[in-house]
C-alpha positions in Angstrom: -3.7 -24.6 1.0 -4.2 -21.6 -1.2 -1.5 -21.8 -4.0 -3.3 -24.1 -6.3 -2.2 -22.4 -9.5 -1.4 -25.2 -11.9 -3.7 -28.1 -12.7 -2.6 -31.3 -14.4 -5.4 -33.3 -16.1 -4.6 -36.9 -17.1 -6.9 -39.2 -19.0 -6.5 -41.2 -22.2 -9.9 -40.0 -23.6 -11.8 -37.5 -21.5 -11.4 -33.8 -22.5 -11.1 -32.6 -19.0 -8.7 -29.7 -19.5 -10.8 -28.3 -22.4 -13.9 -28.5 -20.2 -12.2 -26.7 -17.4 -10.6 -24.0 -19.7 -14.0 -23.3 -21.4 -15.3 -22.0 -18.0 -12.5 -19.5 -17.6 -11.7 -20.8 -14.2 -8.5 -19.9 -12.3 -5.2 -21.6 -12.8 -2.9 -22.7 -15.6 -3.7 -26.1 -17.0 -2.3 -28.9 -19.1 -3.4 -32.4 -20.0 -1.5 -35.6 -20.5 -2.9 -38.7 -22.3 -0.5 -41.6 -21.6 1.2 -43.1 -18.6 4.6 -42.1 -19.7 3.6 -38.5 -20.5 1.8 -38.3 -17.2 4.8 -39.6 -15.2 7.1 -37.1 -17.0 5.0 -34.1 -16.0 3.6 -35.1 -12.6 6.0 -32.8 -10.7 4.7 -29.6 -12.4 1.3 -29.0 -10.8 -0.3 -28.6 -7.4 -3.5 -30.2 -8.5 -3.8 -33.5 -10.3 -7.1 -34.7 -11.9 -7.1 -38.2 -13.3 -8.6 -41.6 -13.5 -6.6 -44.7 -14.5 -3.3 -42.9 -14.9 -2.6 -42.5 -11.2 0.5 -44.2 -9.6 1.1 -44.0 -5.8 4.8 -43.4 -6.4 3.7 -40.0 -7.8 3.4 -38.8 -4.2 7.2 -39.1 -3.9 7.8 -37.6 -7.3 5.6 -34.5 -7.0 6.7 -32.3 -4.1 4.3 -29.5 -5.1 1.2 -31.7 -5.2 -1.5 -30.6 -2.8 -4.7 -32.0 -4.1 -5.8 -35.0 -6.2 -9.3 -35.3 -7.6 -10.3 -38.7 -9.1 -12.5 -38.2 -12.1 -14.3 -41.4 -11.3 -16.0 -43.0 -8.3 -13.5 -45.8 -7.6 -10.4 -45.1 -5.6 -9.2 -48.5 -4.5 -5.8 -48.0 -6.2 -5.0 -44.9 -4.2 -2.9 -45.5 -1.0 -4.8 -43.5 1.5 -2.2 -43.8 4.2 0.4 -42.4 1.8 -1.8 -39.5 1.0 -2.2 -38.7 4.7 1.6 -39.0 5.2 2.3 -36.6 2.4 -0.5 -34.2 3.4 -2.2 -34.4 0.0 -6.0 -34.1 -0.2 -8.0 -36.6 -2.1 -11.6 -36.6 -3.4 -13.5 -38.5 -6.0 -16.4 -37.9 -8.5 -18.9 -40.2 -6.9 -22.4 -39.2 -8.1 -21.5 -37.6 -11.4 -22.6 -40.6 -13.3 -25.8 -41.5 -11.3 -28.1 -40.7 -14.2 -25.9 -42.3 -16.8 -25.3 -45.6 -15.0 -28.9 -46.0 -13.9 -30.1 -45.3 -17.4 -27.6 -47.8 -18.7 -28.8 -50.4 -16.2 -32.4 -49.9 -17.4 -31.2 -50.2 -21.0 -29.5 -53.5 -20.3 -32.7 -54.8 -18.6 -34.8 -53.6 -21.6 -32.3 -55.1 -24.1 -32.5 -58.5 -22.5 -36.3 -58.5 -21.8 -37.2 -57.2 -25.3 -34.4 -59.2 -27.0 -33.0 -56.1 -28.7 -29.5 -57.6 -28.9 -30.9 -60.5 -30.9 -32.8 -58.2 -33.1 -29.6 -56.3 -33.8 -27.9 -59.6 -34.7 -30.7 -60.4 -37.1 -30.5 -56.9 -38.6 -26.8 -57.5 -39.5 -27.9 -60.6 -41.4 -30.9 -58.9 -43.0 -33.1 -61.5 -41.4 -36.8 -60.9 -40.6 -38.0 -62.9 -37.6 -41.5 -64.4 -38.0 -44.0 -64.6 -35.2 -43.1 -67.0 -32.4 -45.4 -69.9 -31.4 -43.3 -70.9 -28.5 -44.5 -68.6 -25.7 -41.4 -69.1 -23.6 -39.2 -67.8 -26.5 -41.0 -64.5 -26.9 -40.1 -61.1 -25.5 -41.1 -60.2 -21.9 -43.0 -57.4 -20.2 -41.4 -55.8 -17.2 -44.6 -54.8 -15.4 -45.1 -57.2 -12.5 -41.5 -58.5 -12.6 -39.4 -58.4 -9.4 -36.1 -56.6 -9.5 -33.6 -57.1 -6.6 -31.0 -54.3 -6.4 -27.9 -54.9 -4.3 -26.6 -51.4 -3.3 -28.9 -48.4 -2.9 -26.6 -45.5 -3.3 -27.4 -42.8 -6.0 -27.3 -45.3 -8.9 -29.2 -48.1 -7.2 -31.8 -45.7 -5.8 -32.4 -44.1 -9.2 -32.6 -47.5 -10.9 -35.3 -48.4 -8.4 -37.3 -45.3 -9.4 -36.9 -46.1 -13.1 -38.0 -49.7 -12.6 -41.0 -48.5 -10.6 -42.1 -46.4 -13.6 -42.2 -49.7 -15.6 -44.4 -51.2 -13.0 -41.8 -53.5 -11.5 -41.7 -54.6 -7.9 -38.4 -53.5 -6.3 -36.6 -55.2 -3.5 -33.6 -53.3 -2.2 -30.5 -54.5 -0.3 -28.9 -51.9 1.9 -27.0 -51.9 5.2 -29.1 -49.2 6.8 -32.8 -50.2 6.5 -34.1 -47.7 9.0 -34.9 -45.1 6.3 -37.2 -45.9 3.5 -35.9 -45.5 -0.1 -38.1 -44.0 -2.7 -39.1 -46.5 -5.3 -38.2 -49.6 -3.2 -41.1 -51.8 -2.1 -39.2 -53.9 0.4 -35.9 -53.1 2.0 -33.5 -55.7 3.5 -30.1 -56.0 4.9 -27.3 -57.8 3.0 -27.6 -60.9 5.1 -31.0 -61.5 3.5 -29.7 -61.4 -0.1 -29.3 -65.1 -0.7 -32.8 -65.9 0.5 -34.3 -63.1 -1.7 -32.6 -64.3 -4.9 -35.3 -66.9 -5.6 -37.9 -64.0 -5.8 -35.9 -62.1 -8.4 -36.7 -62.0 -12.1 -33.7 -59.6 -12.4 -30.8 -59.1 -10.0 -29.0 -55.8 -10.4 -25.6 -55.1 -8.8 -24.9 -51.4 -8.0 -22.7 -51.8 -5.0 -19.0 -50.8 -4.4 -16.3 -53.4 -4.4 -15.5 -54.3 -0.8 -14.4 -57.4 1.1 -18.0 -58.2 1.6 -19.1 -57.8 -2.1 -16.1 -59.5 -3.8 -17.4 -62.7 -5.3 -20.9 -61.9 -4.1 -22.4 -63.6 -7.2 -20.9 -67.1 -7.2 -22.1 -70.6 -7.9 -24.2 -70.6 -4.7 -25.9 -67.3 -5.5 -26.5 -68.2 -9.1 -28.0 -71.5 -7.9 -30.6 -69.6 -5.9 -31.8 -67.6 -8.9 -34.7 -68.6 -11.1 -33.8 -70.2 -14.4 -35.6 -67.4 -16.1 -33.8 -64.6 -14.2 -31.3 -62.1 -15.6 -28.2 -60.7 -13.9 -27.2 -57.1 -14.4 -23.7 -56.0 -13.2 -23.1 -52.2 -13.0 -20.9 -52.5 -9.9 -17.3 -53.8 -10.4 -16.1 -56.9 -12.2 -14.9 -58.9 -9.1 -18.3 -58.7 -7.5 -19.2 -61.6 -9.9 -17.2 -64.8 -10.2 -16.8 -65.0 -14.0 -16.1 -68.8 -14.0 -19.3 -69.5 -12.1 -21.3 -67.2 -14.3 -20.1 -68.9 -17.4 -21.1 -72.3 -16.0 -24.5 -71.0 -15.1 -25.0 -69.5 -18.5 -23.7 -72.7 -20.2 -26.1 -74.9 -18.2 -29.1 -72.6 -18.6 -29.1 -72.0 -14.9 -30.1 -68.4 -15.5 -31.7 -66.8 -18.6 -28.9 -64.3 -19.4 -26.8 -61.3 -18.2 -26.2 -57.7 -19.0 -22.6 -56.8 -18.0 -20.8 -53.5 -18.0 -17.9 -54.3 -15.8 -15.4 -57.2 -15.8 -12.3 -58.6 -14.1 -10.0 -58.0 -15.8 -10.7 -55.0 -18.1 -10.6 -54.9 -21.0 -12.4 -58.2 -21.2 -9.9 -60.6 -22.8 -10.8 -61.9 -26.3 -10.5 -65.4 -24.8 -13.3 -64.9 -22.3 -16.1 -67.3 -22.8 -18.6 -64.5 -22.1 -18.2 -63.2 -25.6 -19.8 -66.4 -27.0 -23.2 -66.3 -25.4 -26.1 -64.8 -27.4 -28.0 -64.3 -24.1 -25.3 -61.9 -22.7 -25.2 -58.2 -23.5 -21.6 -56.8 -23.0 -20.8 -53.1 -22.9 -17.2 -51.9 -22.3 -17.5 -50.3 -18.8 -19.2 -47.4 -20.7 -22.2 -47.0 -18.4 -21.0 -43.7 -16.9 -19.6 -42.3 -20.1 -21.8 -39.6 -21.7 -21.5 -36.3 -23.4 -22.0 -34.6 -20.0 -19.3 -36.5 -18.1 -16.5 -33.9 -18.3 -18.9 -31.1 -17.3 -20.2 -33.1 -14.3 -16.6 -33.7 -13.1 -15.6 -30.1 -13.5 -18.7 -29.0 -11.4 -17.3 -31.0 -8.5 -13.7 -30.0 -9.1 -14.5 -26.3 -9.3 -16.4 -26.3 -6.0 -13.6 -28.1 -4.2 -10.9 -25.8 -5.6 -12.9 -22.9 -4.3 -13.2 -24.4 -0.9 -9.5 -25.2 -0.7 -8.4 -21.7 -1.9 -10.7 -20.1 0.7 -9.2 -22.2 3.5 -12.2 -24.6 4.0 -11.3 -28.1 5.2 -14.4 -30.1 4.1 -14.6 -31.2 0.4 -17.4 -32.7 -1.6 -16.7 -36.4 -1.8 -13.8 -36.1 0.5 -11.6 -39.2 1.0 -8.5 -37.7 2.6 
Protein backbone atom coordinates (compact mmCIF):
# COMPACT_ATOMS: atom_id res chain seq x y z
CA UNK A 1 0.00 0.00 0.00
CA UNK A 2 2.08 2.87 -1.28
CA UNK A 3 -0.04 4.71 -3.86
CA UNK A 4 -1.97 6.96 -1.51
CA UNK A 5 -1.93 9.94 -3.82
CA UNK A 6 -5.41 11.45 -3.44
CA UNK A 7 -7.11 12.28 -0.17
CA UNK A 8 -10.83 12.91 0.18
CA UNK A 9 -11.84 14.84 3.30
CA UNK A 10 -15.54 14.84 4.17
CA UNK A 11 -17.14 16.77 7.00
CA UNK A 12 -19.98 19.32 7.21
CA UNK A 13 -17.97 21.75 9.34
CA UNK A 14 -14.36 20.82 10.07
CA UNK A 15 -11.73 22.43 7.85
CA UNK A 16 -9.74 19.24 7.43
CA UNK A 17 -8.44 19.72 3.91
CA UNK A 18 -7.24 23.24 4.70
CA UNK A 19 -5.40 21.99 7.78
CA UNK A 20 -3.74 19.21 5.78
CA UNK A 21 -2.83 21.48 2.87
CA UNK A 22 -1.31 24.09 5.18
CA UNK A 23 1.37 21.59 6.19
CA UNK A 24 2.48 20.98 2.61
CA UNK A 25 2.06 17.22 3.00
CA UNK A 26 2.08 14.78 0.11
CA UNK A 27 -1.00 14.07 -1.98
CA UNK A 28 -3.73 15.81 -3.92
CA UNK A 29 -6.70 16.76 -1.76
CA UNK A 30 -10.33 17.80 -1.94
CA UNK A 31 -13.16 18.17 0.58
CA UNK A 32 -16.88 17.51 0.38
CA UNK A 33 -19.39 18.97 2.79
CA UNK A 34 -22.69 17.13 2.24
CA UNK A 35 -23.82 13.48 1.96
CA UNK A 36 -24.74 13.83 -1.71
CA UNK A 37 -21.49 15.58 -2.64
CA UNK A 38 -19.51 12.96 -0.74
CA UNK A 39 -21.28 10.05 -2.43
CA UNK A 40 -20.72 11.63 -5.84
CA UNK A 41 -16.95 11.82 -5.35
CA UNK A 42 -16.22 8.78 -3.18
CA UNK A 43 -14.62 6.86 -6.06
CA UNK A 44 -11.91 9.47 -6.71
CA UNK A 45 -9.50 8.90 -3.82
CA UNK A 46 -7.38 6.25 -2.17
CA UNK A 47 -7.73 7.86 1.25
CA UNK A 48 -11.00 8.95 2.86
CA UNK A 49 -11.03 11.06 6.04
CA UNK A 50 -14.45 11.70 7.52
CA UNK A 51 -16.89 11.61 10.40
CA UNK A 52 -20.64 11.40 10.04
CA UNK A 53 -20.66 11.24 6.24
CA UNK A 54 -19.48 7.64 5.93
CA UNK A 55 -21.73 5.00 4.35
CA UNK A 56 -20.73 1.32 4.26
CA UNK A 57 -21.91 1.03 0.66
CA UNK A 58 -18.99 3.29 -0.26
CA UNK A 59 -16.77 0.21 -0.03
CA UNK A 60 -18.46 -1.17 -3.15
CA UNK A 61 -18.50 2.21 -4.89
CA UNK A 62 -14.84 3.15 -4.40
CA UNK A 63 -12.52 0.55 -5.99
CA UNK A 64 -9.43 2.74 -5.40
CA UNK A 65 -10.09 3.17 -1.67
CA UNK A 66 -7.27 1.80 0.49
CA UNK A 67 -7.48 3.63 3.81
CA UNK A 68 -10.22 5.31 5.85
CA UNK A 69 -9.43 7.50 8.84
CA UNK A 70 -12.31 8.45 11.12
CA UNK A 71 -11.84 12.01 12.35
CA UNK A 72 -13.62 11.09 15.59
CA UNK A 73 -13.37 8.36 18.21
CA UNK A 74 -16.60 6.49 17.51
CA UNK A 75 -16.68 3.94 14.71
CA UNK A 76 -19.79 1.86 15.51
CA UNK A 77 -21.31 2.72 12.10
CA UNK A 78 -18.39 1.17 10.22
CA UNK A 79 -18.82 -2.45 9.06
CA UNK A 80 -15.50 -3.94 10.15
CA UNK A 81 -16.07 -7.27 8.41
CA UNK A 82 -16.76 -5.43 5.15
CA UNK A 83 -13.55 -3.44 5.57
CA UNK A 84 -11.59 -6.65 6.01
CA UNK A 85 -13.29 -8.26 3.01
CA UNK A 86 -12.39 -5.27 0.81
CA UNK A 87 -8.85 -5.01 2.18
CA UNK A 88 -9.36 -1.42 3.31
CA UNK A 89 -7.51 -0.18 6.39
CA UNK A 90 -9.37 1.72 9.11
CA UNK A 91 -8.21 3.88 12.01
CA UNK A 92 -9.81 6.49 14.22
CA UNK A 93 -8.92 9.66 16.07
CA UNK A 94 -9.24 8.37 19.60
CA UNK A 95 -7.27 10.60 21.94
CA UNK A 96 -7.30 13.81 19.92
CA UNK A 97 -9.99 15.32 22.13
CA UNK A 98 -8.79 14.08 25.54
CA UNK A 99 -7.98 17.59 26.76
CA UNK A 100 -11.07 19.16 25.24
CA UNK A 101 -13.64 16.67 26.56
CA UNK A 102 -12.14 16.42 30.03
CA UNK A 103 -12.04 20.23 30.19
CA UNK A 104 -15.68 20.24 29.10
CA UNK A 105 -16.59 17.74 31.78
CA UNK A 106 -15.02 19.93 34.43
CA UNK A 107 -16.85 22.93 32.99
CA UNK A 108 -20.20 21.12 33.31
CA UNK A 109 -19.39 20.16 36.89
CA UNK A 110 -18.46 23.75 37.72
CA UNK A 111 -21.49 25.15 35.94
CA UNK A 112 -23.85 23.01 37.99
CA UNK A 113 -22.07 23.37 41.32
CA UNK A 114 -21.58 27.13 40.95
CA UNK A 115 -25.00 27.61 39.27
CA UNK A 116 -23.44 29.45 36.35
CA UNK A 117 -26.27 28.41 34.04
CA UNK A 118 -28.79 30.06 36.34
CA UNK A 119 -26.65 33.19 36.57
CA UNK A 120 -26.60 33.38 32.77
CA UNK A 121 -30.39 33.10 32.70
CA UNK A 122 -30.68 35.96 35.19
CA UNK A 123 -28.23 38.01 33.16
CA UNK A 124 -30.53 37.72 30.15
CA UNK A 125 -33.30 39.17 32.33
CA UNK A 126 -31.04 41.88 33.83
CA UNK A 127 -31.87 40.37 37.23
CA UNK A 128 -29.58 40.76 40.24
CA UNK A 129 -29.87 37.86 42.68
CA UNK A 130 -29.71 38.79 46.32
CA UNK A 131 -27.97 36.82 49.06
CA UNK A 132 -29.60 33.47 49.85
CA UNK A 133 -30.79 32.58 53.35
CA UNK A 134 -31.67 28.99 52.39
CA UNK A 135 -28.35 27.18 52.75
CA UNK A 136 -29.47 24.29 50.53
CA UNK A 137 -30.14 26.66 47.64
CA UNK A 138 -26.66 28.20 47.59
CA UNK A 139 -23.74 27.33 45.30
CA UNK A 140 -21.50 24.43 46.31
CA UNK A 141 -17.79 23.89 46.86
CA UNK A 142 -16.13 20.96 45.10
CA UNK A 143 -13.43 20.26 47.69
CA UNK A 144 -14.36 17.15 49.63
CA UNK A 145 -17.02 16.05 47.14
CA UNK A 146 -16.90 12.52 45.70
CA UNK A 147 -16.75 12.05 41.94
CA UNK A 148 -17.42 8.59 40.48
CA UNK A 149 -16.04 8.24 36.95
CA UNK A 150 -17.21 5.32 34.82
CA UNK A 151 -14.51 4.78 32.19
CA UNK A 152 -10.87 5.66 32.78
CA UNK A 153 -9.45 6.00 29.32
CA UNK A 154 -7.68 9.20 28.33
CA UNK A 155 -10.70 11.42 28.99
CA UNK A 156 -11.74 9.83 32.26
CA UNK A 157 -8.17 9.69 33.50
CA UNK A 158 -7.55 13.37 32.82
CA UNK A 159 -10.91 14.34 34.35
CA UNK A 160 -9.81 12.48 37.48
CA UNK A 161 -6.63 14.55 37.65
CA UNK A 162 -8.55 17.81 37.14
CA UNK A 163 -11.01 16.85 39.86
CA UNK A 164 -8.14 16.07 42.18
CA UNK A 165 -6.81 19.58 41.68
CA UNK A 166 -10.14 20.85 43.04
CA UNK A 167 -9.74 18.70 46.14
CA UNK A 168 -12.30 16.10 45.13
CA UNK A 169 -12.22 12.43 46.08
CA UNK A 170 -12.28 10.33 42.92
CA UNK A 171 -13.62 6.80 42.57
CA UNK A 172 -12.86 5.17 39.23
CA UNK A 173 -14.62 2.35 37.41
CA UNK A 174 -12.36 0.36 35.11
CA UNK A 175 -12.20 -3.23 33.85
CA UNK A 176 -8.51 -3.64 34.69
CA UNK A 177 -7.91 -2.60 38.27
CA UNK A 178 -4.45 -4.14 38.57
CA UNK A 179 -2.72 -0.86 37.65
CA UNK A 180 -3.31 2.31 39.67
CA UNK A 181 -4.61 5.37 37.82
CA UNK A 182 -3.11 8.76 38.61
CA UNK A 183 -5.65 10.97 40.36
CA UNK A 184 -7.98 8.11 41.32
CA UNK A 185 -8.31 7.45 45.04
CA UNK A 186 -10.19 4.16 44.75
CA UNK A 187 -10.42 1.89 41.72
CA UNK A 188 -13.18 -0.66 41.15
CA UNK A 189 -14.46 -2.99 38.47
CA UNK A 190 -17.76 -2.27 36.67
CA UNK A 191 -19.71 -4.78 38.76
CA UNK A 192 -19.23 -2.49 41.78
CA UNK A 193 -20.75 0.54 40.07
CA UNK A 194 -24.29 0.23 41.42
CA UNK A 195 -23.07 -0.11 44.98
CA UNK A 196 -20.83 2.95 44.62
CA UNK A 197 -23.51 5.28 43.28
CA UNK A 198 -24.69 6.11 46.78
CA UNK A 199 -21.28 7.58 47.61
CA UNK A 200 -21.22 9.93 44.61
CA UNK A 201 -21.90 13.65 44.70
CA UNK A 202 -21.22 13.61 40.96
CA UNK A 203 -21.31 10.70 38.50
CA UNK A 204 -19.38 11.25 35.26
CA UNK A 205 -19.69 8.92 32.27
CA UNK A 206 -16.63 8.77 30.01
CA UNK A 207 -17.01 5.23 28.68
CA UNK A 208 -17.51 3.93 25.14
CA UNK A 209 -20.93 2.70 24.03
CA UNK A 210 -20.97 -1.10 24.26
CA UNK A 211 -23.52 -3.78 25.02
CA UNK A 212 -22.47 -3.47 28.66
CA UNK A 213 -22.82 0.32 28.87
CA UNK A 214 -25.99 0.81 26.81
CA UNK A 215 -28.67 1.91 29.28
CA UNK A 216 -26.15 1.90 32.13
CA UNK A 217 -27.92 4.83 33.78
CA UNK A 218 -31.54 3.77 34.14
CA UNK A 219 -34.20 4.08 36.82
CA UNK A 220 -32.39 1.59 39.05
CA UNK A 221 -29.08 3.43 38.84
CA UNK A 222 -30.68 6.85 39.31
CA UNK A 223 -32.51 5.43 42.33
CA UNK A 224 -29.17 4.61 43.94
CA UNK A 225 -27.84 8.17 43.58
CA UNK A 226 -28.09 10.82 46.29
CA UNK A 227 -30.89 13.39 45.85
CA UNK A 228 -28.18 16.05 45.81
CA UNK A 229 -26.02 14.34 43.17
CA UNK A 230 -25.35 15.42 39.59
CA UNK A 231 -24.99 13.28 36.47
CA UNK A 232 -22.47 14.25 33.77
CA UNK A 233 -22.64 12.43 30.42
CA UNK A 234 -19.61 12.81 28.14
CA UNK A 235 -19.87 9.27 26.75
CA UNK A 236 -22.66 8.51 24.28
CA UNK A 237 -26.36 9.29 24.46
CA UNK A 238 -27.60 5.67 24.73
CA UNK A 239 -25.54 5.12 27.88
CA UNK A 240 -28.35 7.00 29.64
CA UNK A 241 -32.02 6.09 29.45
CA UNK A 242 -33.52 9.52 28.72
CA UNK A 243 -37.03 8.59 29.86
CA UNK A 244 -35.73 7.44 33.23
CA UNK A 245 -33.53 10.53 33.56
CA UNK A 246 -36.45 12.85 32.85
CA UNK A 247 -38.50 11.09 35.54
CA UNK A 248 -35.65 11.38 38.05
CA UNK A 249 -35.25 15.08 37.33
CA UNK A 250 -38.97 15.72 37.46
CA UNK A 251 -39.28 13.97 40.82
CA UNK A 252 -36.19 15.59 42.31
CA UNK A 253 -34.50 12.20 42.55
CA UNK A 254 -31.19 13.82 41.57
CA UNK A 255 -30.09 17.45 41.72
CA UNK A 256 -29.35 17.96 38.04
CA UNK A 257 -27.40 16.89 34.98
CA UNK A 258 -24.77 18.15 32.56
CA UNK A 259 -25.27 16.51 29.18
CA UNK A 260 -23.15 16.74 26.03
CA UNK A 261 -24.44 13.63 24.24
CA UNK A 262 -27.94 12.43 23.43
CA UNK A 263 -29.99 9.76 21.71
CA UNK A 264 -30.93 10.81 19.11
CA UNK A 265 -28.80 13.75 18.01
CA UNK A 266 -29.59 16.55 17.46
CA UNK A 267 -31.70 16.51 20.61
CA UNK A 268 -35.30 16.93 19.37
CA UNK A 269 -37.08 20.15 20.26
CA UNK A 270 -39.80 18.01 21.85
CA UNK A 271 -37.40 16.46 24.37
CA UNK A 272 -38.40 17.22 27.93
CA UNK A 273 -34.76 17.71 28.86
CA UNK A 274 -34.87 21.23 27.42
CA UNK A 275 -37.35 22.30 30.08
CA UNK A 276 -35.31 21.70 33.23
CA UNK A 277 -33.44 24.63 34.75
CA UNK A 278 -31.16 22.20 36.58
CA UNK A 279 -29.89 20.66 33.34
CA UNK A 280 -27.01 22.07 31.30
CA UNK A 281 -27.19 20.99 27.65
CA UNK A 282 -24.35 21.32 25.16
CA UNK A 283 -24.66 20.07 21.55
CA UNK A 284 -22.06 17.26 21.55
CA UNK A 285 -19.46 20.00 21.41
CA UNK A 286 -17.16 18.72 24.14
CA UNK A 287 -14.42 17.71 21.73
CA UNK A 288 -14.76 20.62 19.34
CA UNK A 289 -12.00 23.18 19.78
CA UNK A 290 -9.83 25.40 17.61
CA UNK A 291 -7.14 22.73 17.74
CA UNK A 292 -9.31 19.82 16.58
CA UNK A 293 -8.31 19.73 12.92
CA UNK A 294 -4.62 20.00 13.76
CA UNK A 295 -4.89 17.13 16.23
CA UNK A 296 -6.58 14.92 13.62
CA UNK A 297 -3.99 15.76 10.98
CA UNK A 298 -1.20 14.84 13.40
CA UNK A 299 -2.56 11.28 13.55
CA UNK A 300 -3.40 11.09 9.86
CA UNK A 301 0.03 12.27 8.72
CA UNK A 302 1.80 9.69 10.87
CA UNK A 303 -0.42 6.86 9.61
CA UNK A 304 0.01 7.88 5.99
CA UNK A 305 3.76 7.86 6.46
CA UNK A 306 3.57 4.36 7.90
CA UNK A 307 1.40 3.06 5.08
CA UNK A 308 3.56 4.61 2.38
CA UNK A 309 6.66 3.06 3.89
CA UNK A 310 5.09 -0.38 4.04
CA UNK A 311 4.52 -0.58 7.80
CA UNK A 312 1.51 -2.58 8.92
CA UNK A 313 0.75 -1.14 12.36
CA UNK A 314 -1.20 2.12 12.54
CA UNK A 315 -1.93 4.48 15.39
CA UNK A 316 -5.47 3.74 16.62
CA UNK A 317 -5.69 0.85 14.20
CA UNK A 318 -9.11 -0.78 13.89
CA UNK A 319 -8.68 -2.85 10.70
